[in-house]
C-alpha positions, 0 to 999 in steps of 0.5 A, spaced: 764 631 568 759 630 562 757 637 559 749 637 560 744 638 553 741 644 552 734 641 552 732 633 552 725 631 549 718 627 550 714 624 546 709 619 547 707 615 543 700 611 542 694 611 535 699 617 530 699 619 524 706 617 521 706 623 518 704 628 522 710 624 528 715 624 522 714 631 521 714 634 529 720 629 529 724 634 523 722 640 527 726 637 533 732 636 528 732 642 526 733 646 533 740 649 532 742 645 539 745 640 543 739 635 543 736 628 544 729 626 543 726 620 547 721 617 543 715 613 549 712 607 545 705 605 549 702 601 544 703 592 546 706 591 539 712 596 539 709 599 532 714 605 533 720 600 533 727 602 528 723 608 525 726 613 527 734 611 527 738 619 528 742 619 533 739 624 537 733 620 538 732 614 542 727 610 542 723 607 549 718 600 548 713 600 554 710 594 551 702 597 554 699 603 554 700 607 562 698 613 559 700 620 556 703 622 563 706 615 566 709 615 560 713 622 559 715 621 566 719 615 563 725 619 561 725 622 568 730 618 571 735 618 564 733 627 563 735 628 571 742 630 570 743 631 563 739 637 561 739 644 563 731 644 560 726 638 557 720 639 553 713 635 553 711 634 546 706 632 542 706 628 537 702 634 532 706 640 533 710 643 528 715 649 529 721 654 527 727 652 528 728 659 532 722 656 537 725 653 542 731 657 542 727 663 544 723 660 550 729 657 552 732 664 552 726 667 555 725 662 560 732 662 562 731 669 565 726 668 570 729 665 577 721 664 579 718 660 572 718 653 571 715 653 565 714 657 558 709 655 552 708 659 546 702 661 543 698 655 539 695 656 533 690 650 528 694 648 522 688 653 518 691 659 522 686 660 528 688 661 535 688 656 539 685 658 547 692 654 549 692 657 556 687 658 561 685 660 568 684 653 573 677 650 571 671 651 574 666 645 575 661 649 571 666 651 566 668 644 564 661 642 563 660 649 559 665 646 554 663 639 554 655 641 553 654 646 549 646 648 551 650 650 556 654 655 554 647 661 554 648 660 562 655 659 563 658 663 557 662 669 562 665 663 565 667 660 559 670 666 556 674 667 563 677 661 564 680 662 556 683 668 558 678 672 553 679 678 557 686 679 557 691 680 551 694 675 549 698 677 544 702 679 551 707 674 555 704 674 561 703 669 568 697 664 567 694 658 571 695 653 566 697 651 559 695 645 555 699 640 555 701 639 548 708 644 549 711 644 556 718 647 555 720 646 563 728 647 566 729 640 567 731 642 574 724 643 575 721 638 572 725 632 576 723 637 582 716 636 581 717 629 580 713 631 573 706 628 573 701 626 577 700 618 575 693 618 578 690 621 571 691 616 565 690 621 560 687 629 561 687 633 566 695 632 568 696 638 565 692 642 570 695 639 576 701 639 575 701 647 573 697 648 580 703 643 583 709 650 580 704 655 583 704 651 589 711 651 590 712 659 589 713 658 581 709 661 575 707 659 568 709 663 563 705 664 557 710 667 551 705 669 544 712 672 542 713 665 539 709 660 536 707 653 534 701 649 530 697 644 533 693 639 530 689 638 535 684 632 535 679 633 541 678 626 541 673 626 549 668 630 545 668 625 539 669 618 543 666 615 548 671 612 551 676 618 551 669 623 554 670 617 560 677 618 561 676 625 561 670 625 566 675 620 571 680 625 571 677 631 571 673 628 578 680 626 581 683 634 580 677 636 583 677 630 590 684 633 590 685 640 589 677 641 591 671 644 588 
C-alpha cells in the first residue's frame, strides 16, 4: 500500500502576476511535509507551461477558462487516495513554513471539523475580514454600494464577525476562498465546489454544505498568511456581473 502524502495543494491559474505566483509556490515548497502541488492552467494558450519544473509540482492544462471552482475540482480524482489533507490556495498568498503543519495539527485533532483557515492579512499588515457569517442580500448590497453603508452599517459589521474576538479560534459560517485547508476525505465527500458557480460565492456555498453535512469550519488566527486580494469585481464591470450572477445562484439555491 502506498503511503499517503501529508498534503496536496491546488492553485488555479489565469491572469496571474508571475512574481506573486512564484512567491506562493516557493512558500509551499518550503513546508517540511510530504507534499504535491497541482497547477491548473485555465488559459487557452497554456501560458504557465514549463515554468515550474520541481518534482512535487504537476502542471495541468485545461485549455480554456472553466472558472475557479471547476478548476480546483479537476484534481479530485488525483487526490482521492493520495493525501490526508488538501489545500485550496490562491496564487497571491504567502506564509511561513510552519503555518501549514500547525494548521494540519489543529485540524487533525477535531473529528467534527472539515476545514480550517488562518488569519489573513493584507501586504501592509492590515487585517482582512476573511471569516464571515452567511451573507444577507442587504450585506452584499452595502459592500457593493458605499452610499448604503449608513443604512446597513450594523449588518456589515455583524457579517464580518466584528462582534467577536478575532484573535481566538472559533467556529465560523464561512471563510473566503484564498486559503481553505480540508481533510481530503471531507473535500472528496463534498465533491469539491459546486460547478454552477464560475467565479465568486463558491467558497460560501461549500462552507454552507459543510454545515449541512453536520461538520464545521474553524477560523484559526494563531496562524496567519498574507493575501494580496485583487477585489476584481469592484473594479471590473465584467467581474461585477460574474459576482452578481453567482450571488443570484446562491440565494436561489439556499433561500433569500
